C-alpha positions in Angstrom: 0.2 0.1 -0.1 2.7 2.4 1.2 4.6 1.6 -2.6 1.4 2.2 -4.4 1.1 5.7 -2.5 4.6 6.8 -3.4 4.0 5.6 -7.0 1.1 7.3 -7.8 2.8 10.5 -6.2 6.3 10.0 -8.1 3.8 9.4 -11.5 1.6 12.9 -10.7 5.5 14.9 -9.7 7.2 13.1 -12.9 9.7 12.3 -10.6 11.5 8.7 -10.8 11.0 6.5 -7.6 13.6 3.9 -7.1 12.3 0.8 -5.1 15.2 -1.8 -3.5 12.5 -3.8 -1.5 8.9 -3.5 -3.6 8.8 -7.2 -4.9 5.2 -7.6 -5.6 4.2 -8.1 -9.5 1.3 -6.0 -8.6 3.8 -3.2 -9.1 4.5 -2.7 -12.1 6.7 0.2 -14.1 3.5 -0.6 -16.5 0.9 1.4 -14.5 3.9 4.1 -13.7 6.8 4.7 -16.1 8.4 7.0 -13.3 8.5 3.6 -11.1 12.0 2.0 -11.1 12.3 -1.6 -9.5 15.9 -2.1 -8.4 15.1 -5.8 -6.9 13.6 -8.8 -8.4 10.1 -9.4 -9.3 8.6 -11.8 -7.0 7.0 -13.8 -10.3 10.6 -14.7 -11.2 10.8 -17.2 -8.8 7.8 -19.4 -9.8 9.7 -21.3 -12.2 12.0 -22.2 -9.7 9.7 -23.2 -6.9 7.7 -25.5 -9.6 10.9 -27.3 -10.3 11.8 -28.2 -7.0 8.0 -29.6 -6.6 8.6 -31.7 -9.9 12.0 -32.8 -9.2 11.0 -34.4 -6.1 7.9 -36.3 -7.8 5.3 -34.0 -5.4 2.2 -34.2 -7.4 0.0 -31.5 -4.8 1.3 -28.6 -2.9 -0.7 -26.5 -0.4 0.3 -22.6 -0.5 0.5 -20.8 2.3 0.6 -16.6 2.0 -0.2 -13.4 3.7 -3.8 -11.9 3.1 -2.6 -9.0 1.2 -1.2 -7.5 -2.0 2.2 -8.8 -1.4 1.0 -12.2 -0.7 -1.5 -12.4 -3.5 0.5 -10.6 -6.1 2.8 -14.1 -6.5 -0.2 -16.6 -6.6 -1.4 -16.1 -9.8 1.9 -16.5 -11.4 3.1 -19.2 -9.2 -0.5 -21.5 -10.1 0.2 -20.8 -13.8 3.7 -22.5 -13.2 2.4 -25.4 -11.1 -0.1 -26.5 -13.3 1.9 -26.4 -16.4 3.9 -29.3 -14.9 0.4 -30.8 -13.5 0.9 -30.5 -9.8 -2.3 -29.6 -8.2 -2.7 -27.1 -5.6 -5.9 -28.5 -3.6 -6.4 -25.8 -0.8 -4.6 -22.4 -0.4 -4.0 -21.4 3.4 -4.8 -17.7 3.5 -3.1 -16.0 7.0 -4.0 -12.3 8.1 -0.9 -10.1 8.7 -1.9 -9.3 12.1 -3.0 -12.9 12.4 -3.2 -14.4 16.1 -1.8 -17.1 17.3 -5.0 -19.1 17.9 -5.9 -18.1 14.2 -2.7 -19.5 12.8 -3.0 -22.7 14.8 -6.4 -23.4 13.5 -5.3 -22.8 10.2 -2.6 -25.3 10.7 -4.9 -27.8 12.3 -6.9 -27.8 9.3 -3.5 -28.6 7.2 -3.4 -31.5 9.1 -6.4 -33.1 8.2 -5.3 -33.2 4.7 -3.5 -35.6 3.1 -0.7 -33.2 1.4 2.0 -33.0 3.4 4.0 -30.4 0.9 3.5 -26.6 1.7 5.1 -23.5 -0.1 5.4 -20.2 2.1 5.3 -17.0 1.2 5.2 -14.0 3.7 7.4 -11.8 5.4 9.3 -13.1 8.1 7.7 -11.5 11.0 4.7 -13.5 10.5 6.9 -16.7 9.1 8.3 -16.8 12.6 5.0 -16.9 14.2 3.8 -19.4 11.6 7.0 -21.9 11.7 6.6 -21.5 16.0 3.1 -23.2 15.8 4.0 -25.9 13.2 6.6 -27.1 15.5 4.5 -27.0 18.5 1.8 -29.2 16.5 4.5 -31.4 15.2 4.2 -30.2 11.8 8.2 -30.2 11.4 8.6 -34.0 11.2 9.7 -36.1 8.7 6.3 -36.3 7.0 6.4 -32.6 5.8 8.1 -30.5 3.2 8.4 -26.7 3.8 9.4 -24.7 1.0 9.9 -20.8 1.8 10.2 -18.2 -0.9 13.2 -15.2 -1.3 10.5 -13.0 0.8 11.6 -15.1 4.1 15.4 -16.6 2.8 16.5 -13.1 1.9 16.1 -11.8 5.3 17.1 -14.9 6.8 19.7 -13.3 8.8 16.9 -11.0 10.6 14.9 -14.1 11.8 15.6 -14.9 15.6 18.1 -17.9 16.5 15.6 -19.6 18.1 13.1 -19.6 15.6 15.6 -20.6 13.1 16.3 -23.9 15.3 12.3 -24.4 14.6 13.4 -24.0 10.9 15.5 -26.8 10.2 15.1 -28.5 7.2 13.1 -26.1 5.6 14.4 -25.3 1.9 14.2 -22.0 0.2 15.0 -19.9 -2.9 16.6 -16.4 -3.4 18.5 -14.9 -6.0 22.3 -15.6 -6.6 24.8 -13.3 -5.6 28.2 -13.9 -7.0 31.4 -13.6 -4.9 33.5 -11.1 -5.9 36.5 -8.4 -4.6 34.0 -5.5 -4.8 31.5 -7.4 -2.3 34.2 -8.3 -0.1 35.3 -4.9 0.9 32.0 -3.5 0.9 30.9 -6.0 3.7 34.1 -5.4 5.8 33.6 -1.4 5.5 30.0 -1.9 6.5 30.3 -4.2 9.4 33.2 -1.7 10.6 30.9 1.4 10.2 28.0 -0.3 12.0 29.9 -1.7 15.0 31.4 1.8 15.5 27.3 3.2 15.7 26.2 -0.2 17.3 28.7 -1.0 19.5 26.3 -3.8 21.4 25.2 -5.5 18.1 26.7 -8.9 17.7 27.4 -10.6 14.6 25.5 -8.1 12.4 24.5 -8.6 8.6 23.6 -6.6 6.4 20.6 -8.5 3.8 20.2 -8.8 0.1 18.0 -5.8 0.3 20.9 -3.6 1.9 23.2 -4.8 -1.1 20.3 -4.1 -3.8 19.9 -0.4 -1.7 24.0 0.0 -2.3 23.7 -0.6 -6.2 20.4 1.7 -6.7 22.3 4.4 -5.1 25.4 4.0 -7.3 23.4 3.8 -10.4 21.2 7.1 -9.1 24.7 8.7 -8.8 25.9 7.6 -12.1 22.7 8.8 -14.0 22.6 12.3 -12.0 26.2 12.7 -13.2 24.8 11.8 -16.8 22.2 14.3 -16.7 24.6 17.5 -16.4 23.4 20.5 -14.5 19.8 20.7 -13.1 17.6 23.7 -12.9 17.6 25.7 -10.1 14.0 26.1 -10.0 12.8 22.2 -10.0 9.2 22.1 -10.2 7.0 24.4 -12.4 4.1 25.0 -9.4 5.7 25.7 -5.9 2.3 26.3 -4.0 2.9 22.8 -2.3 6.3 23.4 -1.3 5.4 27.2 -0.1 2.4 26.1 2.0 4.3 23.1 3.8 1.6 22.6 6.2 -1.2 21.5 3.2 -2.1 18.4 2.3 -3.7 19.0 -0.8 -1.7 16.7 -3.6 -3.4 18.3 -6.1 -1.2 21.5 -5.7 1.9 19.3 -6.1 4.4 20.5 -8.8 5.8 18.8 -11.6 9.3 18.3 -12.2 11.4 20.0 -14.8 13.9 17.5 -14.4 12.4 14.2 -13.9 12.2 12.9 -17.3 15.6 13.7 -18.1 16.8 11.5 -14.7 14.4 8.8 -15.6 16.2 8.4 -19.2 19.7 8.4 -17.5 18.8 6.0 -15.4 17.3 3.1 -17.7 20.4 3.4 -19.7 22.4 3.1 -16.6 24.5 -0.2 -16.7 27.5 -1.2 -14.6 29.1 -4.1 -12.2 27.5 -3.4 -8.6 28.4 -5.4 -5.8 25.3 -7.5 -6.5 26.6 -8.0 -9.6 25.7 -6.5 -13.5 23.1 -4.1 -12.8 21.3 -3.4 -15.6 17.3 -2.2 -15.7 15.3 -3.9 -18.2 11.8 -2.5 -18.9 11.9 -0.6 -15.5 13.2 -3.2 -13.2 16.2 -5.4 -12.4 16.7 -8.2 -14.6 16.1 -11.5 -13.0 19.2 -13.5 -11.8 19.9 -16.5 -11.5 18.4 -18.2 -8.2 20.2 -20.2 -5.3 18.2 -23.2 -3.6 19.3 -23.5 0.0 18.6 -25.8 3.4 18.1 -24.1 6.2 20.8 -26.0 9.2 22.0 -25.0 12.6 21.7 -21.0 12.2 22.5 -20.4 8.2 21.3 -21.7 5.1 23.4 -24.2 3.5 23.8 -23.7 -0.8 22.2 -27.0 -2.2 21.7 -26.4 -6.1 21.3 -23.0 -8.3 18.6 -22.7 -11.1 18.9 -21.0 -14.4 16.2 -20.4 -17.0 18.3 -22.4 -19.5 18.8 -25.4 -17.4 16.7 -25.2 -14.6 18.3 -27.2 -11.7 21.9 -27.6 -11.4 24.5 -29.0 -8.8 27.2 -26.3 -9.7 27.4 -22.8 -11.2 30.4 -21.3 -12.8 30.3 -17.3 -13.4 32.7 -15.5 -15.1 31.7 -12.0 -15.7 28.3 -12.2 -14.6 28.1 -14.9 -17.5 26.2 -18.1 -16.5 27.9 -21.2 -17.8 25.7 -24.1 -17.8 26.5 -28.0 -17.1 25.6 -30.6 -19.5 24.1 -32.8 -17.4 20.2 -31.7 -15.1 19.8 -32.5 -12.1 18.2 -35.5 -10.2 16.7 -35.4 -7.1 19.2 -38.2 -5.7 22.0 -35.7 -6.6 20.7 -33.1 -3.9 22.0 -33.4 -0.6 19.4 -32.0 2.1 18.2 -32.4 5.3 14.8 -32.7 5.6 12.7 -32.0 9.0 13.2 -34.7 11.5 16.5 -35.0 10.5 16.2 -37.2 7.7 18.2 -37.4 4.5 15.4 -38.6 2.5 13.0 -36.6 1.1 9.2 -37.3 2.2 6.6 -38.7 0.5 4.5 -35.5 0.1 1.4 -36.9 1.0 0.0 -39.1 3.9 -3.7 -40.7 4.7 -4.2 -38.3 7.9 -5.3 -40.5 10.8 -7.1 -37.5 12.3 -9.0 -36.7 8.8 -12.1 -38.7 7.2 -11.8 -42.1 5.9 -11.5 -42.3 2.2 -15.0 -42.5 0.8 -15.2 -45.1 -2.0 -17.7 -45.4 -4.4 -19.1 -48.9 -5.3 -22.1 -49.3 -8.4 -24.8 -50.7 -7.4 -25.7 -53.9 -9.9 -29.1 -55.3 -11.1 -26.6 -58.4 -12.3 -23.4 -59.6 -12.6 -23.2 -60.0 -8.8 -19.9 -61.7 -9.2 -17.9 -58.5 -9.3 -20.1 -56.3 -7.1 -22.7 -57.3 -5.0 -23.9 -54.7 -2.6 -26.6 -56.0 0.3 -28.9 -54.0 2.8 -28.6 -54.9 6.4 -31.3 -55.3 8.9 -29.4 -51.9 10.6 -29.5 -50.3 7.4 -25.7 -50.8 6.9 -24.3 -52.4 3.8 -22.3 -55.3 3.0 -20.4 -55.0 -0.2 -18.2 -57.9 -1.9 -17.8 -59.3 -5.4 -14.5 -59.8 -7.7 -13.5 -56.4 -7.9 -14.1 -55.6 -4.2 -11.6 -58.6 -3.1 -9.4 -57.3 -5.4 -9.6 -53.6 -4.2 -9.4 -55.3 -0.1 -6.1 -56.9 -1.2 -4.3 -54.0 -3.3 -5.1 -51.7 -0.2 -3.8 -54.3 2.5 -0.9 -54.5 0.3 0.3 -50.9 0.4 3.2 -49.8 2.5 0.8 -47.9 4.9 -2.7 -47.9 6.1 -5.5 -46.2 4.2 -8.9 -46.0 6.1 -11.6 -46.4 3.8 -15.2 -46.6 3.7 -17.8 -48.2 0.8 -20.5 -46.1 -0.1 -23.0 -47.5 -2.5 -24.0 -45.3 -5.4 -27.8 -45.6 -5.2 -31.2 -44.0 -4.7 -33.8 -44.4 -2.1 -34.8 -47.6 -3.6 -31.8 -49.2 -3.9 -31.4 -48.8 -7.3 -28.0 -47.1 -9.0 -28.7 -43.5 -9.5 -27.0 -43.3 -13.4 -24.9 -45.3 -15.7 -21.1 -45.6 -14.7 -20.1 -42.5 -16.7 -22.1 -40.6 -14.1 -20.8 -42.6 -11.4 -17.0 -41.9 -12.4 -17.7 -37.7 -12.7 -19.1 -38.0 -8.8 -15.3 -38.4 -8.0 -14.2 -35.5 -10.1 -17.1 -33.6 -8.2 -15.9 -34.4 -4.9 -18.9 -37.0 -3.9 -16.2 -39.9 -3.7 -12.4 -40.3 -3.4 -12.6 -43.0 -4.8 -14.5 -45.8 -7.4 -13.7 -49.5 -6.6 -15.8 -51.9 -9.5 -15.9 -52.9 -12.5 -15.2 -49.8 -14.1 -13.5 -49.5 -17.6 -10.7 -47.6 -18.5 -11.8 -45.3 -21.2 -10.5 -42.1 -23.0 -13.0 -39.9 -22.4 -13.5 -40.7 -18.6 -9.4 -39.8 -18.3 -10.1 -36.3 -18.7 -11.6 -35.8 -15.4 -9.9 -38.5 -13.7 -7.2 -40.9 -13.0 -7.4 -44.6 -13.4 -5.1 -47.3 -11.9 -3.3 -50.3 -13.9 -6.0 -52.6 -15.0 -6.5 -55.4 -13.0 -8.2 -57.6 -15.3 -8.2 -58.8 -19.3 -8.8 -56.0 -21.7 -10.9 -56.3 -24.9 -14.7 -56.7 -26.2 -15.6 -59.5 -27.7 -18.7 -60.6 -29.7 -20.3 -63.9 -28.1 -23.0 -66.1 -30.0 -24.7 -69.2 -30.0 -23.0 -72.8 -31.5 -24.3 -75.9 -33.0 -23.1 -79.2 -34.1 -22.9 -79.5 -37.7 -24.6 -82.2 -39.1 -24.8 -82.0 -42.7 -22.6 -84.4 -44.7 -20.5 -82.6 -47.4 -19.4 -85.0 -50.1 -16.5 -82.3 -50.5 -15.2 -82.5 -47.3 -12.1 -83.4 -48.7 -11.7 -80.2 -50.3 -11.6 -78.4 -47.2 -8.2 -79.2 -45.9 -6.5 -76.9 -48.0 -7.3 -73.4 -49.2 -7.9 -72.9 -52.7 -4.8 -71.2 -53.1 -2.6 -74.0 -51.7 -4.6 -76.4 -54.0 -3.8 -74.4 -57.2 -0.6 -74.1 -56.2 0.6 -77.5 -55.7 -1.3 -78.6 -58.7 0.7 -76.2 -60.6 3.6 -77.6 -58.9 2.8 -80.7 -60.2 2.9 -80.0 -63.8 6.1 -77.9 -63.6 7.8 -81.0 -62.1 6.3 -83.5 -64.6 7.1 -80.8 -67.4 10.9 -80.6 -66.0 11.8 -84.2 -65.8 10.7 -84.5 -69.2 13.0 -82.1 -70.2 16.0 -83.3 -68.4 15.4 -87.1 -69.7 14.1 -86.4 -73.1 17.4 -86.9 -75.1 18.9 -89.9 -72.9 16.1 -91.9 -71.5 14.0 -93.9 -74.2 11.4 -94.0 -71.4 10.3 -90.4 -72.3 10.2 -90.4 -75.7 7.5 -91.3 -78.0 4.6 -89.6 -79.8 3.6 -86.2 -79.1 0.5 -87.4 -77.2 2.8 -90.3 -75.6 5.0 -87.7 -74.2 2.3 -85.4 -72.8 0.7 -87.9 -71.3 4.3 -88.9 -69.4 4.3 -85.5 -68.3 1.1 -85.6 -66.1 1.3 -89.3 -65.4 4.9 -89.0 -64.1 4.4 -85.9 -62.1 1.0 -87.0 -60.2 2.4 -90.4 -59.6 4.7 -89.0 -57.1 2.2 -88.0 -55.0 1.7 -91.6 -54.3 5.2 -92.5 -55.5 3.9 -94.9 -57.8 6.4 -93.7 -60.6 8.0 -96.6 -62.5 10.2 -94.9 -65.0 13.7 -94.7 -64.4 15.6 -91.5 -64.1 18.9 -91.2 -65.3 19.9 -87.9 -65.1 21.5 -86.5 -62.0 19.5 -83.0 -62.1 16.2 -84.9 -62.1 17.3 -87.0 -59.5 18.4 -84.0 -57.4 15.2 -82.0 -58.4 12.9 -85.2 -57.2 14.5 -85.5 -53.8 13.5 -82.3 -53.0 10.0 -82.5 -54.3 9.7 -86.0 -52.5 10.3 -84.3 -49.5 7.7 -81.7 -50.0 5.0 -84.0 -51.0 5.7 -86.1 -48.0 4.9 -83.2 -45.8 1.7 -81.8 -47.7 0.6 -85.4 -47.8 1.3 -86.0 -43.8 -0.5 -82.2 -43.4 -3.4 -82.8 -45.3 -4.0 -86.5 -43.7 -4.0 -84.8 -40.1 -6.4 -81.8 -41.4 -8.7 -84.2 -42.9 -9.1 -86.6 -39.8 -9.4 -83.8 -37.7 -12.2 -82.8 -39.6 -14.1 -86.1 -40.3 -13.5 -87.3 -36.6 -14.2 -84.0 -34.0 -16.7 -82.6 -33.2 -18.0 -80.3 -35.2 -19.2 -77.0 -33.6 -19.9 -74.3 -35.4 -21.2 -70.7 -34.7 -24.3 -69.4 -35.8 -22.9 -66.1 -36.5 -19.1 -65.5 -37.5 -18.4 -62.2 -37.8 -19.8 -58.7 -37.5 -20.7 -57.9 -41.0 -23.1 -60.9 -41.0 -24.9 -59.3 -38.2 -25.2 -55.7 -40.0 -26.2 -57.4 -43.6 -28.8 -59.4 -41.5 -30.2 -56.3 -39.5 -29.9 -58.6 -36.5 -30.3 -57.7 -33.0 -27.5 -57.8 -30.9 -27.2 -57.4 -26.8 -25.3 -55.3 -24.5 -25.1 -55.0 -20.8 -27.0 -52.4 -19.3 -24.8 -48.8 -18.2 -22.1 -50.1 -20.3 -19.8 -48.0 -22.5 -20.5 -51.0 -24.9 -23.6 -49.1 -26.3 -21.7 -46.1 -28.3 -19.1 -48.6 -29.4 -21.9 -50.7 -31.4 -23.3 -47.3 -32.4 -20.0 -46.5 -33.9 -19.8 -49.9 -35.7 -23.4 -49.2 -37.6 -25.7 -50.8 -35.4 -29.2 -48.9 -35.3 -30.0 -48.1 -31.8 -33.7 -49.4 -31.8 -31.9 -53.1 -32.7 -29.8 -52.9 -29.7 -31.3 -55.0 -26.7 -29.8 -54.6 -22.8 -29.3 -57.3 -20.3 -28.3 -57.2 -16.4 -27.5 -60.5 -15.6 -25.9 -63.8 -17.1 -29.2 -65.5 -17.1 -31.2 -62.8 -18.7 -28.6 -63.1 -21.3 -29.2 -66.7 -21.9 -32.6 -66.2 -22.0 -32.2 -63.4 -24.9 -30.2 -65.8 -26.8 -33.2 -68.8 -26.8 -35.7 -66.2 -28.4 -35.0 -65.8 -32.2 -33.8 -62.4 -33.3 -36.5 -60.0 -34.0 -39.0 -61.5 -31.8 -37.6 -60.2 -28.6 -34.5 -62.1 -28.7 -31.1 -61.7 -29.9 -28.1 -63.1 -32.4 -25.3 -61.7 -30.5 -23.9 -60.2 -27.4 -21.0 -58.0 -27.3 -19.3 -57.4 -23.6 -16.1 -57.3 -21.9 -13.9 -60.2 -21.7 -14.5 -60.4 -17.7 -18.0 -60.7 -18.2 -18.1 -63.4 -21.0 -15.6 -65.4 -18.8 -18.0 -65.7 -16.4 -21.2 -66.3 -19.1 -19.2 -69.1 -20.8 -18.1 -70.6 -17.2 -22.0 -71.1 -16.8 -23.2 -72.0 -20.6 -19.6 -73.0 -21.8 -21.3 -75.9 -24.2 -23.5 -73.7 -25.9 -21.7 -70.5 -26.6 -18.3 -69.2 -27.8 -16.5 -66.1 -28.6 -16.1 -64.8 -32.1 -13.1 -62.9 -33.4 -12.0 -60.0 -33.5 -11.5 -58.8 -30.1 -11.8 -55.2 -29.7 -9.5 -53.4 -27.8 -9.9 -51.9 -24.4 -7.7 -51.6 -21.2 -9.5 -53.6 -18.6 -11.2 -52.8 -15.3 -9.3 -50.7 -13.1 -10.1 -48.4 -9.9 -10.8 -44.7 -9.9 -9.3 -41.9 -8.3 -9.0 -37.9 -8.7 -6.3 -36.6 -11.1 -2.9 -36.0 -9.5 -4.0 -37.6 -6.8 -1.1 -39.4 -5.0 -2.5 -43.1 -4.4 -2.7 -43.6 -8.0 0.9 -44.7 -8.1 1.2 -46.6 -5.3 -2.0 -48.5 -5.8 -0.8 -49.4 -9.1 2.3 -50.8 -7.8 0.4 -52.9 -5.4 -2.1 -54.0 -8.1 1.2 -55.7 -9.6 1.8 -57.4 -6.4 -1.6 -59.0 -5.9 -1.9 -59.6 -9.9 1.3 -61.6 -10.1 0.7 -63.8 -6.7 -1.3 -66.4 -5.6 -3.9 -64.2 -4.4 -5.1 -63.2 -7.5 -5.7 -66.7 -8.9 -7.5 -67.6 -5.5 -10.0 -64.6 -5.8 -11.0 -65.4 -9.4 -11.1 -69.0 -8.8 -14.0 -68.0 -6.1 -16.3 -65.6 -8.1 -15.7 -67.3 -11.5 -13.8 -70.4 -12.0 -15.5 -72.4 -9.5 -19.0 -71.8 -11.5 -17.7 -73.7 -14.2 -18.9 -77.3 -14.7 -17.2 -78.1 -18.2 -13.9 -77.2 -20.0 -13.4 -73.7 -21.3 -14.9 -73.0 -24.5 -14.0 -69.7 -24.6 -11.2 -69.8 -27.4 -12.2 -68.3 -30.5 -13.5 -70.4 -33.6 -10.7 -70.0 -36.4 -10.5 -71.8 -39.6 -9.1 -75.3 -39.9 -7.9 -75.1 -43.2 -4.3 -75.1 -44.1 -3.3 -72.1 -46.2 -0.3 -71.2 -48.6 1.3 -69.0 -45.6 2.0 -72.0 -44.1 3.9 -73.6 -46.9 5.5 -70.7 -49.0 8.9 -71.6 -47.5 8.7 -75.1 -49.2 7.3 -74.1 -52.9 10.1 -71.3 -52.5 12.6 -74.0 -52.4 11.3 -76.4 -55.0 10.7 -73.2 -57.3 14.8 -72.5 -56.5 15.7 -75.8 -57.2 13.8 -76.0 -60.3 14.9 -72.7 -61.6 18.4 -73.7 -61.1 18.1 -77.4 -63.2 16.3 -75.6 -65.9 19.0 -73.1 -66.4 22.1 -75.5 -66.1 20.5 -78.1 -68.8 19.4 -75.1 -71.3 22.7 -73.4 -70.7 25.0 -77.0 -71.6 22.3 -77.7 -74.5 23.2 -74.4 -75.9 27.1 -74.8 -75.5 27.1 -78.4 -77.1 25.4 -76.9 -80.0 27.3 -73.5 -79.8 28.5 -73.6 -83.8 24.6 -74.1 -84.7 23.7 -71.0 -82.5 26.6 -69.0 -83.5 25.8 -69.7 -87.6 25.5 -66.9 -89.4 23.9 -68.4 -92.3 20.3 -68.9 -91.0 18.1 -67.0 -89.8 17.1 -66.8 -86.0 13.8 -68.8 -86.6 15.8 -71.5 -88.9 18.0 -72.0 -86.0 15.5 -72.4 -83.3 13.7 -75.2 -85.7 17.1 -77.0 -86.0 17.7 -76.8 -82.3 14.3 -78.0 -81.4 15.3 -80.7 -83.9 18.7 -81.8 -82.2 16.6 -81.3 -78.6 13.9 -84.1 -80.3 17.0 -86.5 -81.6 18.5 -89.3 -78.9 22.0 -87.8 -77.4 24.1 -90.9 -78.3 26.9 -89.7 -76.6 25.3 -90.5 -73.3 26.3 -93.5 -71.3 22.4 -94.8 -71.9 23.0 -95.2 -75.8 27.2 -96.4 -75.2 28.0 -99.8 -77.0 29.0 -102.2 -74.3 31.8 -104.3 -74.5 31.4 -108.5 -74.4 34.4 -109.7 -72.8 35.5 -113.5 -72.4 33.1 -115.3 -69.8 30.5 -113.2 -68.9 26.4 -113.1 -69.4 24.6 -113.0 -72.9 21.1 -112.9 -72.6 21.2 -113.8 -69.1 22.8 -117.4 -70.0 26.4 -118.3 -68.9 28.7 -118.8 -72.1 31.6 -121.2 -72.3 34.9 -119.3 -73.1 35.1 -118.6 -76.8 38.6 -119.5 -78.4 40.2 -116.5 -79.8 39.3 -115.6 -83.3 42.0 -117.1 -85.9 42.8 -115.3 -88.6 40.7 -117.0 -91.1 37.6 -115.8 -89.7 35.9 -112.9 -91.7 36.2 -109.5 -90.7 32.7 -108.2 -91.6 29.4 -109.3 -91.6 29.3 -109.8 -95.3 32.1 -112.0 -95.0 30.1 -114.4 -93.0 29.1 -117.6 -95.7 25.4 -117.3 -94.9 24.7 -119.1 -97.7 25.5 -122.7 -97.7 26.2 -123.0 -94.5 25.5 -123.7 -91.1 25.0 -119.9 -90.3 22.5 -119.8 -93.3 19.6 -120.6 -92.2 20.0 -118.2 -89.0 17.2 -115.8 -89.9 17.2 -111.9 -89.4 15.8 -110.1 -86.1 12.8 -108.6 -87.1 13.5 -105.8 -84.2 15.8 -103.0 -84.2 18.4 -102.8 -81.4 20.8 -100.2 -80.4 23.1 -102.3 -77.6 26.6 -102.7 -77.9 27.9 -105.9 -79.8 30.6 -107.9 -78.9 32.7 -110.2 -81.4 33.6 -113.9 -80.1 37.2 -113.2 -79.3 36.5 -111.3 -75.9 40.1 -109.5 -76.7 38.9 -106.6 -79.2 35.6 -105.0 -80.4 33.8 -106.3 -83.1 31.9 -104.0 -85.1 29.0 -105.2 -87.6 29.0 -102.2 -89.4 32.0 -99.7 -89.1 29.9 -97.1 -90.5 27.3 -96.9 -88.1 27.5 -93.3 -88.0 28.1 -90.9 -90.7 28.0 -87.2 -92.0 25.1 -86.3 -93.2 24.6 -82.9 -96.0 24.8 -80.5 -93.2 27.7 -82.0 -91.3 25.6 -83.6 -88.1 26.1 -87.0 -87.2 23.3 -89.4 -87.9 22.7 -93.1 -86.8 21.8 -95.9 -89.5 19.6 -99.0 -88.2 21.6 -101.9 -87.7 20.0 -105.3 -87.4 20.3 -107.8 -84.8 21.4 -111.0 -86.2 21.4 -114.0 -84.3 24.1 -116.6 -84.5 24.5 -120.7 -83.6 27.7 -122.1 -83.1 28.0 -125.7 -84.8 29.2 -127.0 -81.8 27.1 -125.7 -79.2 23.4 -125.9 -78.6 23.9 -122.0 -77.1 22.4 -119.2 -79.0 24.1 -115.8 -79.3 23.0 -112.4 -80.1 
């Protein structure tokens, strides 16, 4: 109030008003351009205070401040800074400047009944001394509490009585950082010496930070006066007010002739003072770095620093008042602080007050599914709350490392019915009607805007449940079902490819793969498909063909075994089929579907495309079963949508009659509800993990859900039993690589063998292709399968043993034409009507005998051609054995 009055006077007289102690943000140079603040604005420390609260992980804080313009000036800025870090302020404690001790005690008692234990105090040192004395008396300076003081207290800490400082042990605070310098040390020595001379009885006198700012303010004013030059002798244009010194009429106050010039000089003044670099920005001193201190013994111990660039830092190097930032931001473990109660570990920041009210836990009143939450009225008008969700809540709260008193409050009307739906129930936490919700409440995005959820304690998801029926229909084409159509077509394609490749590799060297065109085409299909049952009788002589067939046999074995297993399952296992297989079928048939009353599933079904009048609600397991027994459209339903925990309970009761159908729509499961920013959320979530990972969760689920089941679990969704291509694409890839490799090698070798023809420039491309095709259709006489075999002495001819044939005498004929066929015993030998390409041997066993040395000859094109050599049977006169 004094500052406002003086500022108004300065504005009227146009005289600069310099203040080194008016820190309130409500005092601004915007209101009066002649007001100069040579101290730090209180609003500049709110970022430091919020950073401290955030660093220690506190989510709630109570503000305690003096009830005047000084105390209220910082509050809007501090609230904004805390809100930006999602830190709640559940309560603001306002204390009168002249408050009595009983008033302070009453306010502190009120704070003790709350769960928040972190306080930010903003008031002048005199009132702060009274506050901490009462806090110590009430036991609020223990290890449960955290006290943070603003610079209004910490700047004048040396003016507080030592007895009060002893009560403030563990308090942390902030104050502007004043770098050490020789000028500051010299000034403090001179001031102490002068102060002792004028006050001989004073002990250990200290100058506050405001005194240092006062010295720099006077220095700045002196510099500005020197810059302004000579002042006018007559300083004011109207001297009536000065002449009448007893007058109180401020309207007669004169206007300074030199004020504007002095103001301009002050705003342009900059120098290095004892508090650091002095420069006015917008009529006030620039915000410096801040120092975080801890009240220990009779003083304050430096803990850390804060800068606008890096936040909280452990060390701060200052050179020419320019802050050098460290590379790493600090964490709470790096801060060495002695907290109230002489503890080194920081307080948790909140507790469940023993002297306060119990935790009000709201529970829904349900018309069905009592296994999850069941509220029963007692004769004395009290309520007994049981159920799956309630037992989990009790187990979780008992697992907390501290005691939390709570009571269940059913949300019901006078008739014992639920007041509204679950969204309205959860909104009661936001309104403050309940402190928590324990029940089958699902985590949904729009609900999280008003409350905080713990971790889920159940499975998540919404599934569709439909009746099942046994498939009695006999299908004549069931043998096709084990494989999908894409797998059938792929298999057929590879059978044909394998047959064609084997024919390609064997055609020139194997008589069994030769013959008329239709015969060869039939051979391709016969050989390939006969491999399916390994019934092929044709011999394969090519190594490339053998390589391909080995891999193909391996694939065929796997396909046959998989097909057999799938077909066996289809024919022998009981065929239970869902009446509805997908949501699109429901939408297409315009079927009626069910949902649980009060559930969020209603909105989800509308988004999926269901019309509201086709949605039927149910309240219990039995009611849902009854709806399924009625035809859709006549009051019944074709399918129901609900969350997995409810479906598990339903299937445990009627497991042989219903099943779930994919897909499962993602949700986040059941969770407990607390107000936004509640410190209980983190601890309760950790306790949920402890309970769900242990045996206790299994026991609770068995007691409320699993024990109701008298049959095997049929909740697994039905899926297609057909084998698809995705299961075998790796096998077909291997076969494809083998086929491609064998084909490329064979074609390359064939072209290399006839390279003269390929590179012949005397023929056109089409003629070359035709000639190559003819060459390919011819036998490859160089193959080992067409080479003539030698007949050596001793051996087997036509399977019969022969005696050793003596060597041929020189008188034996040298060629078949020389044999005396006419008029000799050999003349009666008939010619064989068959053609043979087998190698013949003579009787000597020593050297080859060629019936026709010109078996092969060059044709006109220069290629080799074969002549047909008849087989001749010879009969020895001295033996009954025949030789061919």
